[in-house]
N, C-alpha and C positions, 0 to 999 in steps of 0.2 A: 509492620504491615502500610503500605505508602498510601494516601487519598490524592483526592480535584489539588489541593495547593502542593503536592510534592511534582508534576507535570510544568514543563519546563513553556509555557505557553508561547508565540511569536509575536511579534509585532503587534498582530491583526489578529492576538486571541485563540489562537488555533494552533494543535499538534499533528502529527498525521498520527494515523492508523493502517498498521499493517493486520489486515485480514484473512484469519486463517483456517483451514476447517479441521475439525478437528478428532475427524474421524482418521483423517488422508496426512493431513499436516500438510497436505497442499497450498500456498499463497494465490490467496482468491486475489486480493484486492486492495490497494493501497487508498485508502481513505483519509479526512481529517473532520477533525471532533474541536466542536469550541469547549467552551466550559458548561454550557445546562444543556451537549448531546452530550455531552461523557456525565452528566448525572442525570441523565432519563435513561440510557443505557444503564445503569448501576441500580436503581430503583427499578427498571422494570424487567431485564431479562434480557430486552432486545435491544440491538442493535439498531441506532439513531446514528446520524451524520448531517457534518456541517460543512459547508463551503465557504469557503469566503466570496462577502460580495465577487462581480463579477467572473465568477470562477465556472467551470464546469462543472455537474455534479458529481460524476464518474460515477463507476459500473459498479461500488457496492452501494453506494446514495440510492442507485434508481433501482436498485435489483432487488430478487425477491425478500421474506422474512428472513432473517436471522437469529435464529434462536444467541447467546451469548453461554459461553461452558467455561467461558473463563476470562480473565482481564489483568494482564500486564505490564508492571514500568516495567523500561528500560534503565539500567542503572543512573543513566547518566537526567535523568524523565527525561528528557528529548522526542521519543515516539511510546505510543500505546498499543501493545499486542492484543488482538478482540479474535480468541479461538472460538468457533460458530459451528448449529450447526445448518446449514444452509440450507432453503427450503424447494429452492430449485437452481437452478442454472444462473449465474452470480451478471454476466457481461451480458451490456444490450447488445452483442453478437451473438446470445445463445449457448458460447462456451461457456464452462463450466467454475472458468477463471479468467478473472483481466489479462494472464499473463500467456498463452494459450499460442501469441503469435511466438517464433520464431528472427531473433534477428540478424539479418545477412552481414555475412562479414565481409560483402563484393562490392565492387564497381566501385574501387578512391576515388573523390573527388582531389584534384591538388587540393586544395585548402577548405577539410571540418566542414566549416562556418560558412563556407557557403555555399550552400547543399542548394541542387538546383530546385529540388522537389519535394514536397512533405514525401514520398514516398522513394526516394532513394538514397541506398544504404553506401558505407563504406568502410573501407577493410580499416581490420583491429587483429594483432597480433599481441595473441595470447603467448606466452609460452609457460608454464607452471609448475612447478615441480617441491617435493617440499624439502633439498637444500635451497633452492629462491625462499622460499616464504621463510626459513628459520633466519635470512640473512635480514626479512622483510622488517 
């Protein structure tokens, strides 16, 4: 069994947290925790988050109560998986997940690093096959 000391905290003392619906398996949000938030989560059974100073709180941190069904640590310690039973929509948009929006693969700018607006999309060509994955 792993403990808080096994988490690979970043330089600011935070770790990424993947929030997953325990019933459906859907990924609900990506959040962050510090040691105190993880300790509180483990001791209370309720998800508690902490964002780095100056960072937005994120969907999970402002969503409804989330009761924990499992807490798992990635094999390298660099990410935490919370399996939760949310008490309602998690995202500030009232969607069930923060990942409800589909990323479009249209209108590629000449240089994707110089997008003219936050809503502009760019073309992503994805070619996947089992044969290609075996060679990866």
